[in-house]
C-alpha positions as CSV (number, residue, x, y, z in Angstrom):
1,M,-98.4,17.4,-34.2
2,S,-96.3,14.1,-34.2
3,A,-94.3,13.2,-31.1
4,P,-90.5,13.7,-31.4
5,T,-88.4,10.7,-32.4
6,P,-86.9,9.1,-29.3
7,A,-83.1,9.6,-29.0
8,L,-81.0,6.5,-29.6
9,T,-78.4,4.9,-27.4
10,A,-74.9,4.2,-28.8
11,A,-75.9,0.5,-29.2
12,E,-79.1,1.4,-31.1
13,S,-77.3,3.8,-33.3
14,L,-74.6,1.3,-34.1
15,K,-77.2,-1.3,-35.0
16,L,-78.8,1.0,-37.5
17,T,-75.6,2.2,-39.1
18,R,-74.3,-1.3,-39.4
19,R,-77.5,-2.4,-41.2
20,V,-77.5,0.5,-43.6
21,T,-73.8,0.3,-44.4
22,T,-74.2,-3.4,-45.2
23,L,-77.0,-2.5,-47.5
24,S,-74.8,0.2,-49.1
25,V,-72.0,-2.3,-49.9
26,G,-74.5,-4.8,-51.4
27,C,-76.2,-2.1,-53.5
28,A,-72.8,-1.0,-54.9
29,T,-71.8,-4.5,-55.7
30,V,-75.0,-5.2,-57.7
31,L,-74.7,-1.9,-59.6
32,I,-71.1,-2.7,-60.6
33,A,-72.1,-6.1,-62.0
34,I,-75.0,-4.9,-64.1
35,K,-73.3,-1.7,-65.3
36,G,-70.1,-3.7,-66.3
37,V,-72.2,-6.0,-68.4
38,A,-74.0,-3.1,-70.1
39,W,-70.7,-1.1,-70.8
40,I,-69.0,-4.2,-72.3
41,A,-72.0,-4.7,-74.5
42,G,-72.6,-1.1,-75.6
43,G,-69.4,0.9,-75.1
44,S,-71.2,4.0,-73.9
45,V,-69.0,6.6,-72.2
46,A,-71.9,7.7,-70.0
47,M,-72.2,4.0,-68.9
48,L,-68.5,3.9,-68.3
49,A,-68.7,7.0,-66.2
50,S,-71.5,5.5,-64.2
51,L,-69.6,2.2,-63.8
52,A,-66.5,4.0,-62.6
53,D,-68.5,5.9,-60.2
54,S,-70.2,2.8,-58.8
55,G,-66.7,1.2,-58.4
56,L,-65.6,4.1,-56.2
57,D,-69.0,3.9,-54.5
58,L,-68.1,0.3,-53.4
59,V,-64.7,1.5,-52.0
60,A,-66.4,4.4,-50.2
61,S,-69.1,2.1,-48.9
62,L,-66.5,-0.4,-47.6
63,V,-64.7,2.5,-45.8
64,T,-68.0,3.6,-44.2
65,F,-68.8,0.0,-43.3
66,F,-65.7,-0.3,-41.2
67,A,-65.6,3.3,-40.0
68,V,-69.0,3.2,-38.2
69,R,-67.9,0.1,-36.4
70,Y,-64.6,1.5,-35.3
71,A,-66.2,4.9,-34.4
72,A,-68.5,3.1,-31.9
73,A,-65.7,1.4,-30.1
74,P,-65.4,2.5,-26.4
75,P,-62.6,4.8,-25.2
76,D,-59.3,3.2,-24.5
77,A,-56.0,4.2,-22.9
78,E,-54.8,6.0,-26.0
79,H,-58.2,7.4,-27.1
80,R,-59.9,8.6,-24.0
81,F,-62.4,10.7,-26.0
82,G,-63.4,7.6,-28.0
83,H,-63.0,6.9,-31.7
84,G,-65.9,8.8,-33.1
85,K,-63.9,11.0,-35.5
86,A,-63.2,7.8,-37.6
87,E,-66.5,8.7,-39.2
88,A,-65.3,12.1,-40.3
89,F,-62.1,10.6,-41.7
90,S,-64.3,8.1,-43.6
91,S,-66.2,11.0,-45.1
92,L,-63.0,12.7,-46.2
93,T,-62.0,9.5,-47.9
94,Q,-65.4,9.3,-49.6
95,G,-65.1,12.9,-50.8
96,G,-61.7,12.3,-52.2
97,L,-62.8,9.3,-54.1
98,V,-65.9,11.0,-55.5
99,F,-63.7,14.0,-56.5
100,A,-61.2,11.8,-58.3
101,S,-64.1,10.0,-60.0
102,G,-65.5,13.2,-61.3
103,A,-62.2,14.4,-62.6
104,L,-61.5,11.1,-64.5
105,I,-65.0,10.9,-65.9
106,G,-64.8,14.6,-67.0
107,Q,-61.6,13.7,-68.9
108,E,-63.3,10.8,-70.7
109,A,-66.4,12.9,-71.4
110,I,-64.3,15.6,-73.1
111,K,-62.6,13.0,-75.3
112,S,-66.0,11.7,-76.3
113,L,-67.3,15.1,-77.2
114,L,-64.2,15.7,-79.4
115,H,-64.4,12.3,-81.0
116,P,-68.0,11.0,-80.7
117,K,-68.8,7.4,-81.7
118,P,-72.1,5.4,-81.8
119,I,-73.0,3.1,-79.0
120,A,-74.6,-0.4,-79.1
121,A,-77.0,-2.4,-77.0
122,E,-78.8,0.8,-76.1
123,G,-81.9,-1.1,-74.9
124,L,-79.7,-3.0,-72.3
125,G,-78.1,0.3,-71.3
126,V,-81.4,2.0,-70.7
127,G,-82.7,-0.9,-68.7
128,V,-79.6,-1.0,-66.5
129,M,-79.9,2.7,-65.8
130,V,-83.5,2.3,-64.8
131,V,-82.7,-0.5,-62.4
132,S,-79.8,1.6,-61.0
133,I,-82.0,4.5,-60.4
134,L,-84.6,2.4,-58.5
135,L,-81.9,0.7,-56.4
136,T,-80.2,4.0,-55.6
137,L,-83.5,5.6,-54.6
138,A,-84.3,2.7,-52.2
139,L,-80.8,3.0,-50.6
140,I,-81.0,6.8,-50.2
141,R,-84.4,6.4,-48.5
142,A,-82.9,4.0,-46.0
143,Q,-79.9,6.2,-45.4
144,S,-82.1,9.2,-44.9
145,E,-84.0,7.5,-42.1
146,V,-80.7,6.4,-40.4
147,T,-79.0,9.8,-40.7
148,K,-82.2,11.5,-39.3
149,R,-82.0,9.3,-36.2
150,T,-78.2,8.8,-35.7
151,R,-76.7,11.9,-37.3
152,S,-73.9,9.7,-38.5
153,V,-71.5,11.9,-40.6
154,A,-70.1,8.7,-42.3
155,V,-73.6,7.5,-43.4
156,S,-74.4,11.1,-44.4
157,G,-71.3,11.2,-46.6
158,D,-72.3,7.8,-48.1
159,K,-75.8,9.2,-48.7
160,A,-74.3,12.3,-50.4
161,H,-72.4,10.5,-53.0
162,Y,-75.3,8.1,-53.7
163,A,-77.5,11.2,-54.1
164,A,-75.0,12.4,-56.7
165,D,-75.2,9.0,-58.3
166,L,-78.9,9.3,-58.6
167,A,-78.6,12.4,-60.6
168,A,-75.7,10.9,-62.5
169,N,-77.7,7.8,-63.4
170,A,-80.6,10.0,-64.6
171,V,-78.2,12.0,-66.8
172,S,-76.6,8.7,-68.1
173,L,-80.1,7.4,-69.0
174,V,-80.7,10.5,-71.1
175,G,-77.3,10.3,-72.8
176,I,-77.6,6.7,-73.7
177,A,-81.1,7.0,-74.9
178,A,-80.3,10.1,-77.1
179,A,-77.2,8.5,-78.5
180,G,-78.7,5.0,-79.1
181,F,-82.2,5.8,-80.3
182,L,-81.8,9.3,-81.8
183,G,-78.3,9.1,-83.1
184,L,-77.2,12.1,-81.1
185,T,-73.8,10.7,-80.2
186,W,-72.6,14.0,-78.7
187,V,-75.2,13.8,-76.0
188,D,-73.5,10.7,-74.5
189,G,-70.3,12.7,-73.9
190,A,-72.2,15.8,-72.7
191,A,-74.0,13.5,-70.2
192,G,-70.7,12.2,-68.9
193,L,-69.4,15.8,-68.5
194,L,-72.5,16.8,-66.5
195,I,-72.0,13.7,-64.3
196,A,-68.4,14.8,-63.6
197,A,-69.5,18.3,-62.6
198,W,-72.2,16.9,-60.3
199,L,-69.8,14.5,-58.6
200,I,-67.2,17.2,-57.9
201,W,-69.9,19.5,-56.4
202,G,-71.1,16.6,-54.2
203,A,-67.5,15.9,-53.1
204,I,-67.2,19.5,-51.9
205,G,-70.3,19.1,-49.8
206,V,-68.9,15.9,-48.2
207,F,-65.6,17.7,-47.4
208,R,-67.5,20.5,-45.7
209,E,-69.5,18.2,-43.5
210,A,-66.5,16.1,-42.5
211,S,-64.5,19.3,-41.7
212,H,-67.2,20.4,-39.2
213,Q,-66.5,17.4,-37.0
214,L,-62.7,17.4,-37.4
215,M,-62.6,21.1,-36.5
216,D,-64.9,20.5,-33.4
217,R,-67.7,22.8,-34.7
218,E,-70.5,23.5,-32.2
219,L,-73.7,21.5,-32.4
220,P,-76.6,23.0,-34.3
221,D,-78.1,26.0,-32.5
222,E,-81.3,24.2,-31.6
223,D,-79.4,21.4,-29.9
224,R,-77.1,23.8,-28.1
225,A,-80.2,25.7,-26.8
226,R,-81.8,22.5,-25.7
227,I,-78.8,21.4,-23.7
228,L,-78.6,24.9,-22.1
229,D,-82.3,24.6,-21.1
230,L,-81.8,21.1,-19.6
231,L,-78.8,22.2,-17.6
232,T,-80.6,25.1,-16.1
233,A,-84.0,23.5,-15.6
234,D,-83.6,23.4,-11.8
235,P,-84.0,26.9,-10.4
236,R,-81.1,26.3,-8.0
237,V,-78.8,26.4,-11.0
238,M,-78.2,30.1,-11.3
239,G,-76.6,30.0,-14.7
240,V,-74.3,28.3,-17.1
241,H,-71.2,29.7,-18.8
242,Q,-68.4,28.4,-21.1
243,L,-70.8,25.9,-22.6
244,R,-68.9,23.9,-25.3
245,T,-70.3,21.2,-27.4
246,R,-69.1,19.1,-30.3
247,A,-70.0,15.9,-32.2
248,S,-67.6,13.0,-32.7
249,G,-69.2,10.3,-34.8
250,P,-72.2,8.8,-32.9
251,F,-71.2,10.7,-29.7
252,V,-71.8,14.2,-28.4
253,H,-69.4,15.9,-26.0
254,V,-70.6,18.6,-23.6
255,Q,-68.7,20.6,-21.1
256,A,-69.9,23.7,-19.1
257,H,-69.4,25.7,-15.9
258,M,-72.5,25.8,-13.7
259,D,-73.2,28.7,-11.3
260,F,-74.6,28.1,-7.8
261,D,-75.2,30.3,-4.8
262,A,-71.9,30.8,-3.0
263,E,-73.4,29.2,0.2
264,T,-74.4,26.0,-1.6
265,P,-72.7,22.9,-0.1
266,L,-70.4,21.0,-2.4
267,A,-72.4,17.8,-1.9
268,L,-75.6,19.6,-3.0
269,A,-73.9,21.2,-6.0
270,H,-72.7,17.7,-7.0
271,T,-76.2,16.3,-6.7
272,L,-77.6,19.1,-8.8
273,M,-75.0,18.5,-11.5
274,V,-75.7,14.8,-11.6
275,E,-79.4,15.6,-12.0
276,A,-78.6,18.0,-14.8
277,E,-76.4,15.3,-16.5
278,T,-79.3,12.9,-16.3
279,R,-81.7,15.4,-18.0
280,V,-79.2,15.9,-20.8
281,L,-78.6,12.2,-21.2
282,E,-82.3,11.5,-21.5
283,A,-82.3,13.8,-24.6
284,F,-78.8,12.9,-25.8
285,P,-78.1,9.3,-24.7
286,T,-74.7,9.3,-26.4
287,A,-73.5,12.4,-24.6
288,D,-70.2,12.6,-22.7
289,I,-70.7,15.3,-20.1
290,L,-68.2,17.3,-18.1
291,L,-69.5,19.9,-15.6
292,H,-67.7,22.2,-13.2
293,P,-69.4,24.1,-10.3
294,D,-68.7,27.8,-9.7
295,P,-69.8,29.9,-6.7
296,R,-71.9,32.7,-8.2
297,G,-70.2,36.1,-7.8
298,V,-67.1,35.0,-5.9
299,A,-65.4,32.7,-8.3
300,E,-62.0,33.7,-9.6
301,P,-61.4,33.8,-13.4
302,H,-60.3,30.4,-14.8
303,A,-56.9,29.9,-16.4
304,G,-56.4,28.0,-19.6
305,A,-55.9,28.5,-23.3
306,F,-59.6,29.3,-23.9
307,S,-60.4,30.9,-20.6
308,E,-61.2,34.2,-22.2
309,V,-63.5,32.7,-24.8
310,E,-67.1,33.0,-23.8
311,P,-69.4,31.2,-26.4
312,L,-72.6,32.1,-24.7
């Protein structure tokens, strides 16, 4: 059984996301250039669909490029919880662009199905799509490694639309080959329509992931359980209640009430909470932690908008 991957600090996470977003921008630029040449030479609607998608990919990649840098900026007087949600807004932008791309490509594909026409330079088109597939595969692999280690929702959104691109490129390859080599001109339009549907489906997934952060959804159950175990690892901690967690870009926010024996001195309770924070930070280095001590059995109910909500 392999050892667990060490958790990253905010600086280490930023280094990885910076690198992979730069790679994403470079990949989109190359794809636009080679697809543009192939579309001008051949006139394939499937190639045009793939070119338009790559153009929006570049815009989305640039949004991600800047979002991960802004999200990692430290808190300031106006944003005391940091800027992590910039990543979620970036994902929403990506999803909107991909959705718009799918709608426009679908429109062109329907026109092509109604009025099919032959394409030219099919050999160039097939070659370009093969290169596009290989480049996209390499980028997705790099993005997968980064999202596994950083959980960046912006990079995850970027990866989602490149994954959709991978399928789109494969469908475009089939459409161009069938229309160019077999004379089945309707396949080109059908391929464009399939790409449009795939992009719209991918956009919905991106919207869903971004909404989780914007709506302060709890961390995954396994992470929440791990945090609870770390907080209560010392037997002098008699329990934890009102545990609340959320992700914000590269950061994790944790707040909880910790139960101590009513006779525990405040100084000792403080020491035990600092030790609990240290345990959590070892597992989640980007965590922002807020703990509150309660005397077990004699604490009065807390006031506040969510005082009656007990997530445990």
